[in-house]
N, C-alpha and C positions, 0 to 999 in steps of 0.2 A: 714607463715606470712599472716594471714587473718584479714579482717576488719581493714586495716590500713587507717589512715586519715592523711592529710597534709594540711598545710596552709603556706603562705608566710608572713614574717614580714619585712617591709621596712620602715626605719625611724620611727619606733614605731607604724606604722599603720599595722593592720592585715587583711589579706584576710579572706574570709569565708572558713570553713573547707570543703574539698572534699575527696572522697574516692580514694585510690590508688589501682589500679587493678593489676599492675605488676611492675617489677623492683627490684633492690637491694637497700637497704638502703644506702644512700650516707652519707659520713662522718664517717662511722663505720670503725673499724680496719679490720673487716672480709669482708667488701664489695668487695674490689678489688680481694681478694683471691676467694671468692664465684663466682664472675663473671668469673674469669679465669677457674675455675673448670666447670662452666656452659658451656663455649664455647670450652672446651678442645677437644671435638670430631669433631669440624668443619673441620679440615684438612682431616679427614677420608672420608668426603663426596666429596672432590675435587681431580681431577686428574691433574689439572694445577698447576703451581707454586703458592704458597700462602705465604703471609707474614702477621703476626699478631703482633700488639703492642697495649696493653691496649684494647680499644674498637674499634680500627681500623683494618680492614682486607682488604687486597689487593690481587687480583688474576691476573695472567697474563700468557700468553702462546704465543708461536710462531705459527702463522697460515699459513699453506701452502695450497693453493688451496681452496677447499670447505670444509675444515675440520670443524667439528661442536663441537669440544672438549670444547671450551669456553662456547658455548650455553648450552651444557649438564651440565657444572659446575654451570652456573647461575640457571638452572632449579633445580639442586640438592641443591643449597643454598636456593632456595624458599621452597623446601620440608623440609629442615632442620629447617627453621624458622617456618614453620607450625607445625612441630613435637614439637618443644620446646616453641611455643607460644611467640617467640621473633621476633617482626617485625623489618624490616629494615626501616630506615628513608629515603624515596625517595629523600628528599632535600639534603641529605648528600652522596647519591650514584652518583658517577661520572664515566663516561666512558672516557677513554683517548685512542686514537688510535695512536700507534707509527708505522711508516712505515720506514723500512730500505731497501734501494735500493742497489743492487749490480751494480755498473757501470762498463761496459766493454769498455775500450778505445782502439782504434786502434793506435798503436805506429808506426809511419812512421820512417824508418831508411834510412840513406843515402846509396845509391847503389854505386857500384864500378865506375859508370860513373859520379859520383858527383851529380846526380839528386836524387830526393826523389822518393821512390816507395812505 
């Protein structure tokens, strides 16, 4: 798909034509299928958990100590995007930190003398 042009029409008013450098034709029957084929190898680059739906991808992992697994996966995502010339939209990239704490509670029990120990 070379030399593609696009314009936007809103309420009968047309924008000027501009060249499209990348992407998959929207509104086509093959568009979603071609995109899925295009991103199909993405999980091969990741060692963390990965979930993909349409054009959304989420990765997550449990981090213990100074583990750098997640950072390596983010670096690999960057290499993947460079290889396939598919840039991530930084405005849509969100990091969410979830922290799970294990609480240890001391349970006092009543001693034989009736007091708490």
